[in-house]
ZAMARGU-4260 file (C-alpha; in steps of 0.2 Angstrom, whole numbers, plus 5000, padded with zeros to 4 digits):
<rodrens>
0) 4907/5023/4829 | 4910/5034/4843 | 4927/5041/4843 | 4939/5036/4857 | 4939/5047/4872
5) 4954/5059/4872 | 4968/5054/4883 | 4966/5062/4900 | 4980/5067/4911 | 4984/5050/4918
10) 4987/5042/4901 | 4998/5056/4895 | 5007/5055/4912 | 5010/5036/4911 | 5015/5037/4892
15) 5027/5051/4894 | 5034/5048/4912 | 5034/5030/4915 | 5050/5028/4905 | 5062/5032/4919
20) 5076/5023/4926 | 5074/5017/4944 | 5092/5013/4949 | 5100/5030/4954 | 5094/5040/4939
25) 5083/5056/4941 | 5066/5057/4932 | 5054/5071/4931 | 5035/5069/4934 | 5021/5077/4925
30) 5021/5092/4937 | 5039/5097/4933 | 5047/5092/4949 | 5059/5079/4952 | 5051/5063/4959
35) 5052/5061/4977 | 5051/5079/4981 | 5035/5089/4985 | 5030/5105/4992 | 5018/5097/5004
40) 5024/5091/5021 | 5030/5073/5023 | 5018/5060/5028 | 5017/5042/5033 | 5013/5027/5022
45) 4996/5030/5013 | 4995/5047/5021 | 4994/5039/5039 | 5005/5051/5050 | 5010/5037/5062
50) 5018/5026/5048 | 5032/5037/5044 | 5043/5025/5054 | 5041/5006/5058 | 5037/5011/5076
55) 5021/5019/5070 | 5013/5002/5068 | 5013/4999/5087 | 5005/5016/5089 | 4992/5013/5075
60) 4987/4996/5082 | 4986/5002/5100 | 4975/5016/5094 | 4964/5004/5085 | 4962/4992/5099
65) 4958/5007/5111 | 4945/5013/5100 | 4938/4995/5098 | 4936/4994/5117 | 4927/5010/5117
70) 4915/5005/5103 | 4912/4988/5112 | 4908/4997/5128 | 4896/5009/5119 | 4886/4996/5109
75) 4884/4985/5124 | 4877/4999/5135 | 4865/5007/5122 | 4847/5001/5118 | 4846/4991/5102
80) 4842/5000/5086 | 4849/5005/5069 | 4864/5013/5077 | 4869/4996/5084 | 4873/4990/5066
85) 4882/5007/5063 | 4893/5004/5078 | 4897/4986/5073 | 4902/4992/5056 | 4913/5006/5064
90) 4921/4993/5075 | 4925/4982/5060 | 4932/4997/5050 | 4943/5002/5064 | 4952/4985/5065
95) 4952/4982/5046 | 4960/4999/5042 | 4976/4994/5052 | 4976/4975/5049 | 4973/4977/5030
100) 4986/4990/5028 | 4998/4980/5039 | 4995/4965/5029 | 5000/4973/5013 | 5016/4981/5021
105) 5022/4965/5028 | 5022/4958/5011 | 5028/4972/5000 | 5038/4985/5009 | 5056/4985/5004
110) 5063/4988/5022 | 5063/4973/5034 | 5059/4984/5049 | 5043/4989/5041 | 5038/4972/5036
115) 5042/4965/5054 | 5032/4979/5062 | 5018/4976/5051 | 5018/4957/5054 | 5017/4960/5073
120) 5003/4972/5070 | 4993/4959/5060 | 4996/4946/5074 | 4991/4958/5088 | 4975/4963/5080
125) 4971/4946/5073 | 4972/4939/5091 | 4961/4953/5097 | 4948/4949/5084 | 4947/4931/5088
130) 4942/4936/5106 | 4929/4948/5099 | 4922/4933/5089 | 4917/4925/5106 | 4912/4940/5116
135) 4895/4936/5123 | 4890/4953/5128 | 4894/4960/5111 | 4884/4946/5103 | 4869/4949/5115
140) 4869/4968/5110 | 4866/4962/5092 | 4854/4948/5097 | 4843/4960/5106 | 4840/4970/5090
145) 4836/4955/5079 | 4825/4947/5091 | 4814/4963/5091 | 4802/4960/5076 | 4796/4978/5077
150) 4814/4985/5077 | 4819/4973/5063 | 4804/4978/5052 | 4809/4997/5055 | 4827/4994/5047
155) 4830/4997/5029 | 4835/4982/5019 | 4853/4985/5019 | 4855/4988/5037 | 4844/4973/5041
160) 4855/4962/5029 | 4871/4968/5037 | 4865/4965/5054 | 4860/4947/5049 | 4878/4944/5042
165) 4886/4950/5058 | 4875/4938/5068 | 4879/4924/5055 | 4897/4927/5058 | 4895/4926/5077
170) 4886/4910/5076 | 4899/4900/5065 | 4912/4906/5077 | 4905/4897/5091 | 4896/4910/5101
175) 4884/4897/5107 | 4897/4887/5116 | 4901/4888/5135 | 4915/4898/5142 | 4928/4885/5141
180) 4924/4880/5123 | 4924/4898/5118 | 4941/4899/5124 | 4946/4884/5115 | 4939/4891/5099
185) 4949/4907/5101 | 4965/4896/5105 | 4962/4886/5089 | 4959/4901/5078 | 4976/4909/5084
190) 4985/4892/5081 | 4977/4892/5064 | 4983/4909/5061 | 5001/4905/5065 | 5001/4888/5056
195) 4994/4897/5040 | 5008/4910/5041 | 5021/4897/5042 | 5014/4886/5029 | 5012/4901/5017
200) 5031/4905/5019 | 5035/4887/5016 | 5026/4887/4999 | 5037/4900/4992 | 5054/4894/4998
205) 5066/4888/4984 | 5076/4872/4985 | 5094/4870/4984 | 5103/4856/4976 | 5122/4852/4974
210) 5128/4856/4957 | 5137/4840/4955 | 5120/4831/4956 | 5114/4839/4940 | 5121/4837/4922
215) 5130/4853/4917 | 5118/4857/4903 | 5103/4856/4916 | 5111/4866/4930 | 5115/4881/4920
220) 5097/4885/4919 | 5096/4888/4938 | 5103/4901/4949 | 5120/4897/4956 | 5123/4898/4974
225) 5141/4892/4978 | 5142/4873/4977 | 5123/4873/4974 | 5110/4879/4962 | 5094/4886/4967
230) 5077/4880/4960 | 5064/4892/4964 | 5050/4888/4952 | 5044/4874/4940 | 5052/4882/4925
235) 5037/4875/4916 | 5041/4884/4900 | 5059/4878/4898 | 5061/4870/4881 | 5073/4856/4888
240) 5063/4842/4895 | 5076/4837/4907 | 5076/4855/4914 | 5058/4855/4917 | 5059/4837/4925
245) 5073/4842/4936 | 5064/4858/4942 | 5048/4848/4945 | 5056/4835/4955 | 5068/4846/4965
250) 5056/4861/4968 | 5042/4849/4974 | 5053/4837/4984 | 5043/4835/5000 | 5049/4844/5016
255) 5045/4835/5033 | 5042/4852/5042 | 5031/4859/5029 | 5021/4842/5028 | 5019/4842/5047
260) 5013/4860/5046 | 5000/4856/5033 | 4993/4841/5042 | 4992/4851/5058 | 4983/4865/5049
265) 4970/4854/5042 | 4968/4845/5058 | 4966/4861/5068 | 4953/4867/5055 | 4943/4851/5057
270) 4944/4853/5076 | 4937/4870/5076 | 4923/4866/5064 | 4917/4851/5075 | 4919/4862/5090
275) 4907/4875/5083 | 4895/4862/5077 | 4900/4857/5059 | 4904/4840/5052 | 4919/4846/5043
280) 4928/4862/5039 | 4921/4862/5022 | 4904/4863/5029 | 4908/4878/5040 | 4918/4887/5026
285) 4904/4886/5013 | 4891/4893/5025 | 4886/4909/5016 | 4894/4905/4999 | 4884/4903/4983
290) 4887/4884/4983 | 4881/4882/5001 | 4889/4865/5005 | 4903/4853/5000 | 4891/4840/4993
295) 4885/4853/4980 | 4903/4858/4976 | 4909/4840/4973 | 4893/4837/4962 | 4898/4852/4952
300) 4916/4846/4950 | 4912/4828/4946 | 4899/4834/4932 | 4912/4846/4925 | 4925/4833/4925
305) 4914/4820/4917 | 4910/4832/4903 | 4929/4837/4901 | 4935/4819/4901 | 4934/4815/4882
310) 4941/4832/4877 | 4955/4832/4889 | 4960/4814/4883 | 4961/4820/4865 | 4971/4836/4870
315) 4984/4825/4880 | 4986/4814/4865 | 4989/4830/4855 | 5003/4835/4867 | 5010/4817/4867
320) 5011/4819/4848 | 5020/4835/4849 | 5032/4828/4862 | 5035/4813/4851 | 5039/4824/4837
325) 5052/4835/4847 | 5058/4821/4858 | 5055/4804/4850 | 5066/4795/4863 | 5055/4799/4877
330) 5037/4803/4872 | 5027/4799/4888 | 5018/4814/4894 | 5022/4819/4912 | 5015/4833/4923
335) 5029/4845/4919 | 5025/4844/4901 | 5007/4851/4897 | 5011/4870/4900 | 5026/4869/4888
340) 5019/4858/4874 | 5002/4866/4874 | 5011/4882/4872 | 5021/4875/4857 | 5006/4869/4849
345) 4997/4885/4850 | 5013/4895/4844 | 5015/4883/4830 | 4997/4883/4824 | 4994/4901/4826
350) 5011/4910/4826 | 5008/4919/4842 | 5026/4922/4847 | 5024/4935/4861 | 5038/4946/4855
355) 5027/4950/4840 | 5014/4957/4851 | 5024/4966/4864 | 5028/4982/4854 | 5009/4985/4853
360) 5006/4984/4871 | 5016/4997/4880 | 5011/5001/4897 | 5005/5018/4892 | 4995/5011/4878
365) 4987/4999/4889 | 4982/5012/4902 | 4975/5022/4888 | 4964/5007/4884 | 4958/5006/4901
370) 4954/5024/4902 | 4944/5023/4886 | 4935/5008/4892 | 4931/5015/4909 | 4925/5032/4902
375) 4913/5025/4889 | 4907/5011/4900 | 4907/5018/4918 | 4909/5037/4916 | 4926/5035/4925
380) 4942/5045/4923 | 4959/5041/4930 | 4970/5056/4936 | 4988/5055/4942 | 4991/5063/4959
385) 5009/5067/4966 | 5011/5058/4982 | 5019/5067/4996 | 5036/5062/5003 | 5034/5046/5013
390) 5016/5041/5007 | 5023/5027/4995 | 5035/5013/4999 | 5045/5015/4983 | 5049/5029/4971
395) 5041/5021/4956 | 5024/5018/4964 | 5011/5029/4956 | 4995/5036/4964 | 4979/5037/4953
400) 4963/5046/4958 | 4947/5038/4952 | 4934/5051/4947 | 4916/5048/4941 | 4908/5061/4929
405) 4894/5065/4941 | 4898/5057/4958 | 4916/5065/4958 | 4930/5057/4967 | 4927/5039/4971
410) 4944/5033/4978 | 4962/5030/4976 | 4973/5017/4967 | 4991/5015/4971 | 5000/5007/4956
415) 5015/4996/4961 | 5019/4990/4944 | 5037/4986/4942 | 5049/4973/4947 | 5062/4976/4961
420) 5073/4966/4973 | 5064/4955/4985 | 5047/4961/4979 | 5034/4946/4978 | 5033/4940/4961
425) 5014/4941/4960 | 5000/4951/4952 | 4987/4956/4964 | 4975/4968/4972 | 4975/4974/4990
430) 4961/4983/4999 | 4969/4995/5011 | 4953/5004/5016 | 4935/5000/5012 | 4922/5013/5008
435) 4908/5017/5020 | 4896/5031/5024 | 4902/5040/5040 | 4892/5047/5054 | 4895/5065/5048
440) 4888/5061/5031 | 4904/5060/5022 | 4909/5045/5012 | 4925/5036/5017 | 4934/5034/5001
445) 4941/5016/4997 | 4960/5014/4994 | 4968/5000/4985 | 4985/4994/4979 | 4988/4985/4962
450) 5004/4975/4962 | 5011/4969/4946 | 5028/4963/4941 | 5032/4972/4925 | 5049/4975/4918
455) 5056/4992/4922 | 5057/5004/4907 | 5073/5012/4902 | 5077/5029/4894 | 5074/5023/4877
460) 5062/5009/4879 | 5045/5009/4888 | 5038/4995/4897 | 5031/4982/4885 | 5018/4970/4890
465) 5015/4952/4883 | 4997/4948/4879 | 4997/4939/4896 | 5003/4954/4906 | 4991/4965/4897
470) 4977/4953/4902 | 4983/4953/4920 | 4983/4972/4920 | 4965/4972/4915 | 4960/4958/4927
475) 4968/4967/4942 | 4960/4984/4936 | 4943/4974/4937 | 4946/4971/4955 | 4951/4989/4958
480) 4935/4995/4949 | 4925/4983/4960 | 4932/4991/4975 | 4929/5009/4969 | 4911/5006/4962
485) 4905/4994/4975 | 4899/5008/4986 | 4889/5004/5001 | 4884/5012/5017 | 4893/4999/5027
490) 4911/4994/5024 | 4907/4976/5029 | 4899/4973/5012 | 4909/4986/5002 | 4918/4982/4985
495) 4926/4965/4985 | 4919/4960/5002 | 4907/4947/4995 | 4906/4928/4994 | 4922/4920/4989
500) 4914/4911/4974 | 4908/4927/4967 | 4922/4940/4970 | 4932/4935/4954 | 4918/4939/4943
505) 4921/4958/4939 | 4940/4954/4936 | 4937/4939/4925 | 4924/4949/4915 | 4938/4962/4912
510) 4948/4948/4903 | 4934/4947/4891 | 4936/4965/4886 | 4955/4963/4885 | 4952/4949/4872
515) 4939/4958/4861 | 4946/4967/4846 | 4933/4980/4847 | 4942/4986/4863 | 4960/4981/4859
520) 4961/4991/4843 | 4956/5007/4853 | 4973/5007/4861 | 4985/4993/4854 | 4997/5003/4843
525) 5016/5000/4840 | 5026/5011/4852 | 5037/5017/4838 | 5027/5018/4822 | 5010/5020/4829
530) 5003/5006/4818 | 4987/4998/4825 | 4988/4980/4830 | 4981/4970/4815 | 4964/4962/4818
535) 4971/4945/4812 | 4984/4945/4826 | 4971/4947/4839 | 4960/4934/4831 | 4975/4921/4831
540) 4979/4925/4849 | 4960/4922/4854 | 4959/4906/4844 | 4975/4899/4851 | 4968/4901/4868
545) 4955/4888/4864 | 4968/4875/4861 | 4971/4863/4875 | 4958/4873/4885 | 4949/4857/4892
550) 4966/4850/4899 | 4969/4867/4907 | 4951/4867/4915 | 4953/4849/4920 | 4969/4854/4930
555) 4958/4867/4940 | 4945/4854/4943 | 4959/4843/4951 | 4965/4857/4962 | 4947/4861/4968
560) 4943/4843/4971 | 4960/4841/4981 | 4955/4856/4992 | 4938/4848/4995 | 4945/4831/5001
565) 4958/4840/5012 | 4944/4849/5021 | 4932/4835/5021 | 4930/4821/5034 | 4944/4819/5047
570) 4955/4811/5052 | 4961/4809/5035 | 4963/4790/5031 | 4979/4792/5021 | 4993/4805/5020
575) 4990/4821/5011 | 5002/4815/4998 | 4993/4798/4995 | 4977/4809/4994 | 4985/4820/4981
580) 4990/4804/4971 | 4973/4797/4971 | 4964/4813/4967 | 4976/4817/4953 | 4973/4800/4945
585) 4954/4802/4947 | 4952/4821/4941 | 4967/4824/4930 | 4974/4809/4921 | 4993/4811/4921
590) 5003/4800/4933 | 5008/4806/4950 | 5027/4808/4951 | 5035/4798/4966 | 5044/4808/4979
595) 5035/4824/4975 | 5022/4834/4986 | 5014/4847/4976 | 5002/4851/4990 | 5016/4859/5000
600) 5016/4873/4987 | 4997/4875/4986 | 4996/4891/4995 | 4978/4893/4991 | 4974/4881/5005
605) 4976/4895/5017 | 4966/4909/5009 | 4954/4898/4999 | 4953/4883/5010 | 4938/4873/5004
610) 4934/4887/4992 | 4946/4884/4978 | 4931/4879/4967 | 4927/4898/4967 | 4938/4901/4952
615) 4928/4890/4941 | 4911/4897/4947 | 4917/4915/4945 | 4922/4911/4927 | 4906/4903/4923
620) 4896/4918/4930 | 4907/4930/4920 | 4904/4921/4904 | 4885/4922/4907 | 4887/4941/4910
625) 4898/4944/4895 | 4886/4934/4883 | 4870/4943/4890 | 4877/4961/4892 | 4892/4964/4881
630) 4894/4951/4867 | 4885/4962/4855 | 4893/4978/4860 | 4907/4979/4873 | 4905/4998/4876
635) 4886/4996/4879 | 4884/5006/4895 | 4865/5003/4895 | 4866/4984/4893 | 4861/4981/4911
640) 4846/4992/4910 | 4854/5006/4920 | 4847/5023/4919 | 4864/5031/4916 | 4879/5019/4917
645) 4883/5001/4921 | 4890/5003/4938 | 4874/5006/4948 | 4869/4988/4944 | 4884/4978/4941
650) 4899/4985/4950 | 4891/4995/4964 | 4878/4995/4977 | 4871/5013/4981 | 4871/5020/4999
655) 4853/5016/5000 | 4856/4998/4998 | 4859/4984/4985 | 4849/4985/4969 | 4848/4967/4962
660) 4835/4970/4949 | 4847/4970/4934 | 4856/4954/4936 | 4845/4945/4949 | 4848/4940/4966
665) 4859/4925/4961 | 4872/4936/4954 | 4872/4954/4959 | 4866/4950/4976 | 4883/4942/4979
670) 4891/4959/4979 | 4882/4962/4995 | 4884/4945/5002 | 4866/4941/4999 | 4862/4923/4999
675) 4854/4918/4982 | 4839/4906/4981 | 4848/4889/4981 | 4833/4880/4973 | 4833/4893/4959
680) 4851/4893/4956 | 4853/4874/4952 | 4871/4877/4956 | 4879/4861/4948 | 4869/4860/4933
685) 4869/4879/4929 | 4888/4882/4931 | 4895/4866/4924 | 4887/4871/4908 | 4893/4889/4909
690) 4911/4883/4913 | 4912/4873/4898 | 4905/4887/4887 | 4917/4900/4894 | 4931/4891/4883
695) 4945/4892/4896 | 4960/4900/4888 | 4975/4895/4898 | 4981/4887/4914 | 4987/4897/4928
700) 4997/4886/4940 | 4997/4888/4958 | 5010/4900/4965 | 5023/4908/4955 | 5032/4892/4952
705) 5030/4892/4933 | 5044/4904/4929 | 5051/4903/4912 | 5070/4903/4908 | 5070/4919/4899
710) 5087/4929/4900 | 5076/4945/4901 | 5068/4940/4918 | 5072/4954/4930 | 5078/4949/4947
715) 5091/4960/4955 | 5092/4949/4970 | 5088/4931/4969 | 5077/4924/4983 | 5091/4913/4990
720) 5102/4929/4993 | 5094/4930/5011 | 5097/4912/5015 | 5079/4907/5011 | 5082/4892/5001
725) 5080/4874/5007 | 5094/4863/5004 | 5092/4847/4994 | 5106/4835/4997 | 5110/4818/5006
730) 5099/4803/5004 | 5084/4802/4993 | 5082/4800/4975 | 5080/4811/4960 | 5080/4801/4944
735) 5080/4811/4928 | 5075/4801/4913 | 5090/4795/4904 | 5101/4802/4917 | 5109/4794/4932
740) 5100/4792/4949 | 5104/4808/4959 | 5102/4808/4978 | 5093/4822/4988 | 5086/4827/5004
745) 5077/4843/5008 | 5083/4854/5022 | 5073/4868/5028 | 5081/4884/5036 | 5074/4893/5050
750) 5059/4904/5045 | 5062/4922/5049 | 5048/4934/5053 | 5053/4947/5041 | 5051/4935/5026
755) 5038/4941/5014 | 5026/4930/5006 | 5013/4932/4994 | 4996/4929/5001 | 4982/4921/4993
760) 4985/4918/4975 | 4976/4913/4961 | 4975/4901/4947 | 4964/4904/4934 | 4959/4898/4917
765) 4952/4910/4905 | 4937/4909/4894 | 4935/4913/4876 | 4940/4930/4880 | 4943/4929/4898
770) 4952/4920/4911 | 4949/4916/4929 | 4959/4923/4943 | 4958/4923/4962 | 4951/4935/4974
775) 4938/4938/4986 | 4930/4930/5000 | 4916/4933/5012 | 4921/4942/5028 | 4915/4940/5045
780) 4911/4955/5056 | 4927/4962/5059 | 4938/4953/5047 | 4952/4963/5039 | 4952/4959/5021
785) 4970/4960/5017 | 4977/4959/5001 | 4980/4951/4986 | 4968/4936/4980 | 4971/4931/4971
790) 4978/4923/4961 | 4977/4900/4960 | 4992/4892/4963 | 4992/4908/4958 | 4987/4896/4969
795) 4982/4895/4951 | 4984/4912/4953 | 4996/4913/4967 | 5006/4916/4983 | 5002/4918/5000
800) 4988/4911/4994 | 5000/4907/4980 | 5017/4910/4975 | 5027/4923/4967 | 5028/4924/4949
805) 5041/4933/4938 | 5036/4941/4923 | 5048/4946/4910 | 5049/4944/4891 | 5039/4928/4889
810) 5045/4913/4879 | 5036/4907/4864 | 5025/4896/4874 | 5016/4909/4884 | 5005/4897/4893
815) 5006/4901/4912 | 5005/4918/4920 | 5001/4920/4938 | 4988/4931/4945 | 4984/4935/4962
820) 4971/4945/4969 | 4967/4953/4983 | 4966/4945/5000 | 4976/4937/5013 | 4970/4925/5025
825) 4959/4937/5034 | 4958/4940/5053 | 4940/4938/5055 | 4928/4943/5068 | 4921/4926/5063
830) 4928/4911/5055 | 4944/4913/5045 | 4945/4909/5027
</rodrens>
């Protein structure tokens, strides 16, 4: 067996220097200097000089918009040719570089002034992009190129494909409409952008309820706020049935303003789709996706649901039996029960208490494992770099250079790993800058951010990860490697900028590696004794994830089906709550709870509108890739018939154009937004089988609302400290089983512009070694990618597209962890996701 690759500088750095105290204590970095000081001159965020102060966003946006005007004028005045496509891509890049960066900052920066300035920059560029979407002269400059057969035949395959994608994006944006209708399309897009922002904020607001309305033993589980307590999650892992029930009913209590916002958002999307020539928004959103149309998606979901039905019923009976054993007076299984009781069953049968595993998964050890895996599989090394003053937004953010053994520097990863006050509780990947080949022959290096919510280390105790946290780390690193290795000539198709229903494949694939003992034993060592994690413990953990897997997958099918119905035929014949009730009854099996509105917390409706099914498809594809390429040997770097390493075929596309030979156009082609042959794909038949075979591990609920009640949960400032909570009081009814009827009413506060929200989240279920997460979507011509996908409710994954999640020491039933990936609702030079 090949010996493990020796630790490089980044691993030693993380192991020995991540054990610092953030609050007011000095720490020393690996260069021997006090962190926060540097011999180099101060810069702005991510090295952008203008962003040393909030006012710099206005300068950056104005510069980008001026450059965009210049590029539009140039491309419209020049004869068609290959340079037309290059200028289109440069135009896209100039807008995305500001909007993507701002999209991250408005979510994650600790200072309100920066968040507000970034939010304004996002809106300004988003509005400009919508106008470009319907610029007839700009469209005609591209049309002239594609209408000239001789010119088209002279283009290399990658340039031709990118040109076709730009044209496709124009067409679904309504470029064919008359002037008045084009203006209407722009207005609708801007309205949808505003409604999306408002809805996303609302998905994450906690609710308040008067203390007197809850029994004392229940209210002590929630954060106090004067005469109220704050319910900011579903508390799905709380052992007390009444605590989970109260959290479910209070947190999901319907809010009239949020309900109106959702209905208006869905209606506006439908109006836009019909305006540009599509019967429904789902038909428009799925143009360019692997599935192709909503009929195929629903066929896939219905077939998968039918195959899961019997297994799901048996698993629900197993959970009822456990509930009867622990709570014989009330054994009816309710929607707030499966995460907890499935976790209890797993823990009881396999003895997988997370505290037994945490000492083996220190952050340094896990980074060591990633370094070994990437070096042996991809020829990649990670090197720590000292950021200059002002380059990062928090002192504990680390900067990693990604270096290939033959290609050299590939890009940069900023690691924002630790919890802090007001930081979104989400795990996600953000693209800050996409890679592309510049006119001078240099390659513009990609820049990404990985955001986790790990507990802060202390002087004597390193950051210890639960198995779920470790898997999340591998998942998000999968997105980062996709961004680093997905190198193309054009940024429009670089990295994760591929069809939504394929973007999660690399990250989910990484979860298989995280659950394979041949990989885990390379790094999982006790942080004090150095003992290797016993193989039996890894085996128990993996086997436990197969328990209740069908019920977990069935929940994801329900979410995906609900998303399809909401974006189907309009006007909706019933309220969104009635549709939720009926869809839950058809696709899930547990009863709807009156006076709740889970859809108002479903943040993935924004970033993954009509595309939530993507998690299921990506997991199925990842399962196929794992079995075909890595099941026999997870370190097999030649398994994809690569001449040297894996990345030329799976993760990356060379500058000269995509190479689809290794995996076939139905898989690898998706990395460059190539449309697979729908006839060959047999979408529903192929993927429903693969989804079942992938043996989902656990459920990831939408948003970060499944917070457990661990006393170790790190939260220096509760969400309600800035008056973000909705109040629950007055009339209405909250009936806890066996407890008196409580009256409630939700009251929503004014939504401030500076409030941060997670964007696009993800909910995933994992497969026998891997879980699904969220990220990725196809981009239109000048659509900034924005950041974190991820994750479903988490959106199964979670926040802006999903909610925030808090990770601390997990309870025994470690069932839900939220992941979120990389993107925000994009501003697209074309339709918005």
